[in-house]
C-alpha positions in Angstrom: -7.9 16.5 -21.2 -4.8 18.7 -22.4 -2.2 17.0 -20.0 -1.3 13.5 -21.7 1.4 12.8 -19.0 -1.7 13.2 -16.1 -3.4 10.1 -17.9 -0.2 8.3 -17.7 0.3 8.6 -14.0 -3.3 7.3 -13.5 -2.4 4.2 -15.1 0.4 3.5 -12.4 -0.8 0.4 -10.4 0.4 2.3 -7.0 -1.2 5.7 -7.8 -5.0 5.5 -6.4 -6.1 8.9 -7.2 -5.0 12.2 -9.5 -6.2 15.3 -8.4 -6.0 18.3 -11.4 -6.9 21.7 -10.1 -7.9 24.2 -12.6 -5.5 27.5 -12.8 -8.6 29.5 -14.4 -11.6 28.5 -12.5 -12.8 26.8 -9.1 -12.6 23.4 -10.7 -11.3 20.1 -10.2 -10.9 17.0 -11.9 -10.4 13.7 -9.8 -9.1 10.3 -11.7 -9.6 7.2 -9.7 -8.3 3.9 -10.4 -11.0 1.7 -12.0 -13.4 4.6 -12.8 -14.1 5.0 -16.2 -14.6 9.1 -15.9 -13.2 11.7 -14.1 -15.2 13.0 -11.0 -15.5 16.8 -11.8 -16.1 19.2 -8.7 -16.7 22.9 -8.9 -17.2 25.9 -6.8 -18.0 25.2 -3.2 -19.0 21.7 -3.7 -17.3 18.7 -1.6 -14.1 17.6 -2.6 -13.2 14.0 -1.8 -9.8 12.2 -1.7 -10.0 8.8 -0.5 -6.4 8.1 -0.9 -5.5 10.5 1.7 -8.8 10.5 3.5 -9.4 14.1 2.7 -12.9 15.8 2.5 -13.5 19.3 2.3 -14.4 22.1 0.2 -12.8 22.6 -3.3 -12.9 26.4 -2.7 -10.5 26.1 0.1 -7.5 25.2 -2.2 -8.2 28.4 -3.9 -8.1 30.4 -0.7 -5.2 32.6 -1.6 -6.2 33.2 -5.3 -8.2 35.8 -7.0 -10.7 33.0 -7.9 -12.6 33.1 -5.2 
């Protein structure tokens, strides 16, 4: 992962999840406290963010882009 500061945020005790959205493809990584590896979500797969009670399609985040 090229964003070192993202891993720094993930180590803050009060931060339960970090969502990283790709700017070049419909792809996301979710870093969760206590998990050893990120959850990779791509295309029209379901994205779940437990910290805010969200579950929906990843592609919805890209609705106003040229990536869909």
